[in-house]
N, C-alpha and C positions, 0 to 999 in steps of 0.2 A: 878458255871457255867463254869469257865475256865477249871476245872478238867473234866467236862462232855464233853467239846468241844475237849480237847486233846484226850480223849478216843474215841470220834467220828472220829477224823482224823486217829487215829491208826487203827480203825476198817475198814475205807476205804482202807488203805494200805494193811491190811491183806486180805480183800476180793479181792482186785485186784490181790494179789499174788496167792490166791487159784484159782481164775478164770483162771489165766495164766497157772497154773499147770494142770487144767482140760483139757486144749487144747490138751494134749498128749494122752488122753485115747482113747481106741478103739471105734469107732462109732458103733451103732447098725445097723444091716443089714436092709435096706429099702425094702419095697415091690416093685417089678419091675413095671415100668410104662407101661401102655397099650398104644401102638402107636395110636396117634390121639386123645387121651383123655387129658383133662386139668387136670394136677396133682397138681397145686398150687392154693390154695384158695386165693382170693384177700384179702389184709390186711384190717381188719375192721377199720372203723373210731373210734378214741378213744372217749370214753364217757366223759362227763364233769367231773364226779367223778374221772375217771382214770388219769386225768391230774394233780391232786393234789399230792404234795409230792416231796421229793428229795432236794438235796443240790447242788448248783452251786458253783464251786470253780474257781474264775477268777484270772488270773495272773496279778500282778502289778510289773513293772520292778524296781520300787523303793518303799520302804515301805511308806504307808500313814503316814503323820507327826503327826496326831492328831489334826490338825487345821480344825475342821469340822463345822466351822461357814460359811455358804454358801456365805454370803455377803462379806467376806474378803479372802476366799480361793483363792489361785492363782496357785496351782500346779496340774498337771494332776492326780497325785497319790491321792490327797485329793478329787478332783472332782469325782473320782470313788465312793467315799462314799457320798458326798453331793448331787450328781445328782440323787441318788435313794432314799435318805432320805427326801430331800426337793423338793418342786415343785414351778413352776412359774405360772403366770396368763395364759400364752400361751405356748403351746408345739411346738417343731419343730419335724416333722416326719423324718423318714429315707429317704424320698424323698424331703427334704427341704421345706415341706409345713407347713404353720402355722395352728394349730388346737387348739380348746379350751383346757385349763388346769384348773386351779383354777377359771378362769373366763369362764363361760359357753357361753358368747357372749359379743360383744362390738359394739358400734356404734360411728361413726365419724360425727361431725357436718358438715353442708353444707359448711361452710366457712373454714373447716379443721383446725380451731383454738382451738378445744377442742374435747374430746371424753369421753365416759362413758363405764366403765367395769361393767358388770353384773356378780356377783360372784355366785358360786354354793352354794346351801343351804345344810346344814347337814354335811359339811366337818369337820372332827375332827383332832386335833393334836394327836400325839402319846400318850399323857398323858390323852386324853379324853376331853380336852377343845375344844370349838367350834371355828373354824376359821371364821373371819368376816372382814368387811371393815376397822375396827380400826387396825387390824393386818397389812393390806396393807399400811395404812397411817403411822403406826409406822415404817415399813421397809423403806419407802421413806424418812422419817425424819432421820432415822439412817444413810442412805446413804448421806443425805444432811448435816449432822452434821460436824462442822469444824474439829472435832477430828477423822473423818472417815479415815481409812488407806487403804481401798480396792480400786478396779479398776473401780467402777461403777458410780462415781459422774458425770462424763461427760455425761453419758447416760441420766441423769435426769436434767441436767442443763437447757435445753430448757423450762422447766415448769415454768410458771409465779410464781415469788416470791422465787424460789429455791435459787438464789444467795443471796438475802437478808437474808433468813433463814440461809444459810451457813455462812454468815458473822456476824451472831448474832444480826442482826438488827430487826428481828421479831421472835415471838415465834410460829407462824404458817406459813405454806406455802400457800401463797395467792391463787395459782392456783390449789389447791387440795381441793375438797369438798366431805365429806362423806354424801351422800344423805340419806341412810338408811343402816342397817347392811349388805346388800348384793349389794349395789350400790355405786360406787365411781367415781367421775368426775375429770378430769384433763384438764387444759387449758395451752396453749403454748404461748410463746412470738412471735413466728413465726411458719409457717407451719413446722411440724416435720414429715418428710416423713418416717423415719425409726422407729417411735414410737412403732409399734407393735413388732418389733424385739428387739430394744434396751431397751425399758421399759418392754414390755410384756414377753420376753423370757429370758432376761439376769439375772434377780434377782430371785433367789430361796428363797422364803420367810421364815422368822424366826418368832417365836411366841412372841408377845408383852408381854404376861404374864410371860415369862421366862426371857426376856432380858431387860425389861423396867427399872429396877433399876441399870443396869450396865452402867457406864460411857463409851461412845462410844470409846473414845481414849484408854481405857483400856480393850476393848473387847478381844484383842488378848492375854491378860494375864490371862484370866479365864480358866485355864487348865481343871478343872473338867467339866465345862460346855461345853468347846470346844470338849472334848472327849466323851460326852454323849449328842449328839444332839437330839432335839425334832423337828420333821417335820410333814408334812402331807403325805409323800410319801408312796409307796406300801410296803417299807421295813423300819424297825426301828432298832436302835442300840441294839445290844446284848452284844458285848464285843470288846474291843480294846486291842490287845497285841502289844505293841510298837516293831517296827522292824520285826514283824512276820505276823500278819493278823488283819483284821477287820471282825467280824461276825455280820451279819444282819439277822433278822428274819421277816417273813411276818407280816404285820400289819393287824390284824383281822378286824378292822373297816374301812378299806380303802374305800373311797367314790365310787370307781369303782368296788368294790368287792375284796375279799381277793385274793392275788396273788397265782398262781398255785404252785410255788416253796415254800418250807418251809423255806429255808435258803439260803443266799448268803454269801460266804466267799471270801474276797479280800485278796489274799495271796502274800506276797513279794516273788518274784520268780527270780532266776538267769536265764538270757536269754540263757546262755550256756547249761542249763539243762532242759529248759522249754519244748522242744520238747519231750524228754524222759518222762517227767512227764505227758504230754498230752496223749501220746500213752499208758501209763500205767494206766491212769485214775486218777492220783493224782491231776490234774487240768482239768477243762472242757472247758475253754474258754481262749484264749490268742490272743492278736493282732499279726498280721503278717506284717512285713515291708520288708521281704526278700522272694521273690517269685521264688527262684531258682528251676529249673526243678527237681532236685533230691528230694528236700523236697516235692514239689507238687506231684511227683510220689509216694512217700512214704505215704503221706496223703491219696491219692486215694486208694492205696493198703490196708490201714488199716481202710478205711471207714470214716476217719476224714473229716468233712465238711469244706470247705474253702469258705468263703463268702466275696465277694469283692463289692466295690462301688466306683464311682468317688470321688476323694478326694476334700474336700473344703479348704484344706491348701496348701501352696506352700513353696518351699525352695528357698533361694536366698543367694548370697554372698554380705553382706553389706559392704559399703565403708564409711570411715570417711570423711565427707565433710569439716571438719576443716583442713584436710591434703591437702596442695596445689596440690599434685599429682592427687587428685580425683575431683578437682574443674573444670577441663576441661572436657566438655561433650564428646570430641573425645576420651579421655582416657577411659571413661566408655563404650563407644560404641566399642572401640578396645577390651576391655575385654569380651564383649558379643560375638564378633566374635572369640576371642581367646580361649574360653572354649567350649569343645565338649559336649554340653548339650544333644544332641541326643544320643551320645555315653554313657552318664550317664544313660539315660533311658533304652537303649537296653542292656547294659552290666552289670549294677548294679541292675537294676529293672526288667530285663528280659521282657521289654516291658510293664510292669504294671504301666504306667504313661504317661505323655506328657510333652514336653518342654513348658516353660513359656516365654512369651515375654513382659508381663506387669502384674499388680497384679490381674487381673480378670481371673480366670481359665475358660476354655470353658464350664464348667458345670454351670457357672453363667448366669442368664438371661440377665445380663448387658454387657456381653462380646462384644467387638467392632467388632468382625468378623475377621476371619483369613486373608481375603484379604485386610484388612484395616491397618494392622500393618506389620512392618519389622520383618522377621523371624530370622534374624541374624544367618543364617546357618554357621556352623563351617568353618572358613577360616583364617588360620594363616597369609596368605598373606594380607588380608584386615586388620587384626589386626595390623600387622607391619606397613602398609601404614598409618593407622590412628595415630599410635604412632608418626611416623615421621612428620605427619602434625601438631601434638601437640608440636613439638620441640625436640623430642628425636631422637636418631640415632641408627640404627641397624647395628652392625659391628662385624664380627668374631663370630656370634652366640650369641651376647650379646646386650641387649637393654640398651643404654647408656643415662645418663642424659646429659644436655648441658655442665656440668663440666667434663665429661668423666667417671664418676662413673657408675657402673652397677646398674640398677634399682633393688632394693631389698625391699621386704615387708614381713610382718608376717601375716599368716592366723590363726586365733583362731577359735576353734570349740568345741562344748560340746560332751561329751560321752553320749551314750545311744541309739542313732538312728544309727543302723548299716549301713544303706545305706548312710547316711550323712557322717559317719566316713570313709567309703570306697571312698567317692567322693573326699575327701581332697587330697589324693595322686595323683588322676587323674588330678585334677585341678593344682596341683603342677607341674606335668609333662607337661600339656598343656601350662602353662606359661613359663616353661623352654624352650619349643620348640620355643617360640618367644623372648627368651633371658632374661627372668625375673627370678631372684633368689627368690623363695618363701619358707620361713621357716614355718613349721607346728607346732602348739601348741595345744594339746588336753587337756581339763580340765573338771571339773564338771561344770554343767550348772550354778549353783549359783555363782561360782567363775568367770566365763566368764561374767555373767550378771552384776556383780559388776564392772568389768573392763569396760564394755560398758557404764555403767552409769557414769563413771569418765573419759570417752573419752580416755581410755588407750588401743587403738587399731588402726590398719590400715584396716585390712580386717577381716571379720568373717562370719561364716556360721550359719544360723538360719532358722526357719520356722515360718510363720505367718498363722493364721487361717482366711480364708476369710468368710466362712459360707454362709448363705442365703442372708445376707444383703450386698449390694455392697459398702456401705459407709465405707471407711477405713481411716477416718480422724484420728483415734487413732494411726495409724501407720505412716502416711505420711504427715500430716498437720504440718506446722511450729510450733515448740514448743510442740507438742503432747507428752504425757508421753512415748509412745513406739516408737517415732521417734528416734531410737537409732543411726541413721546415721547422725544426725544434718542437715538433708536436709531442704533447704528453697527455696521456689518458689512461687511468687505471683500468677502465672497462676494456679499452682497446687491448692493453697488455694482457689482461686476463683471458680474453678470447683467443688471442694469438698463442698464448701458452697452452690453452686447452686444445687448440687445433692440432698440436703436435703430440697430444697424449693418446692418440688412437692410431691404429694402422689401417683399419677397415675404412674404405672410402665413404660408405654410407654414414657412419658415425661422424667422420670428419666433415662430410658435406653439410651436416646439420649445424655444426659449429661455425663453419665459414659462411654459411648463409646468414646466420645470426650476426657474424662480424660485418658482412657486407651491408646488412640492413642498418647496423649501428653507424658505420662510417657514412652511409647515405644521409643520415641525419646530422651527425657531428661534423662532417666535412672537414677533414684535416687540410684539404686543398680543394681547388676548383677543378673537378674532373671534366675533361673535355671530350675526347673521342678515342676510339680504337681504330687505327688505320688497317686496311687490308694490306698485306705484303704482296709485292709483285716483282717480277723480273722479266726482262726482255732478252731473248736468246736467239742465236742464229737459227735459220730455218732447218738446218740439217742436224742440229744437236738433239740427241735422244737421251732419255733417262734423267735429265735434270729436273729439279723440283724448285718451287718457290722458296725464297730464302728464310723461312721461319727456322730452319736448321741449315747452317751455312753451307755444309758440304755433304748433306745426307746422301749416302750410297754413291759417292763420287767415283768410286772404283768401277762402277757400272755405267757411267756416262760414256757415250760414244757418238761418233758422227756417222750418219747414214751415208752409204756410198753407192 
């Protein structure tokens, strides 16, 4: 199979070269047009049969690692594989809407303390076995197991009996009941407002019959199984070539019908050469984080489609709350005024983004409203004044501590996101303009993440994904796994807890608006911007969407012929 795929890729390159050479041949003379006559036939709608076929080659900035077990996967590169091989009970559309996935419907009890998922019938795993409610129960037990190392346990903790099962006190989860092969019920300790998102969409399900004999704590050691995943998705594993590519082929028995594309290849691609590869047809889809006018003009000229959408993620400059410098709210507010965030959006993102004032982007239904939060427009003067209120002294162009030493910090940031990389020197200059000496340290993401987890930092740049669910307890609540800033606030925790005590969006929206307003003042970190998401795709690719959802409706992507 590997030999056939290599020959296939070579053929693509040869065909691209031949087509490029054909562009210099002399065109045939055309019949002269008759004035006033329509000379162009309207393009015919593609027939259903004509949509089938073709290979999509998608760029991945780092090679997938081979950890293709969806419940423990934690990197974007591996998500590119797992999100199209595996599926969840509920899907998120490219418009941030929740729609049926492996569950064809669901119902919530009148008291909101339980719900029932009705599963699709006839869904098959890639090896032909039938998917049913026992698979769902197995996945939830896998996540609840004390040996589980993935990020999803907190999503399921509100289920009755989950903690007792996790602690080894019981062999079953009290709040989960398999009613029949296509119906499963869950009960909650309290109203669980975000259950559809956190339980329904976050867990891409794995097959019980494949993983039932593997000790959960040792799942990440099962190299052969990790590299050959079995899911229910529209595409199934064909080949994994470490550090090079992953090849996936259409699953013939997919419950929604066979995908139009024959194959998807996820190819490790150098960002510096990706544009040339896209223009030459060596790749067909790549994410775009740099919308500079020259590139946009080139894409338009070459017929490349650029698809954009409002981003659900946001970038910020994290501060270490264990460091006394950042424990004063006035210092954090001074930094908000001291960084030219609008300049970052206009100059680095060419306007494809918006400044951020708290963790809820304007695309969120729970955003508190622009008129209700402080915008922190760039003002070195206000920044200096706030530093002086906090006990520092600005003298001879330097921000001095009470002992007379210049204020100096280190800003750490990961490689990979070009806009973020370019923002670091701008922030460095902004802080220099208010007398702060900022040292920059760029490193691999994994290296930085290790340092953050051991509190070896002062300032860092990172992005968080907000998504459709406004509850961000996993990032900002005291003691949360991804509260990398060591932020603690009783009021913050109270509002986050209150936000998940309702199901109705109107009631929840009021709570999260209050939460956003509070963080806009307390500033657990320095909120920077929300980027728009974009991708550049081949001229003839149809149905693709911008990558706010990695593979939304990928079974309906096709090439116009």
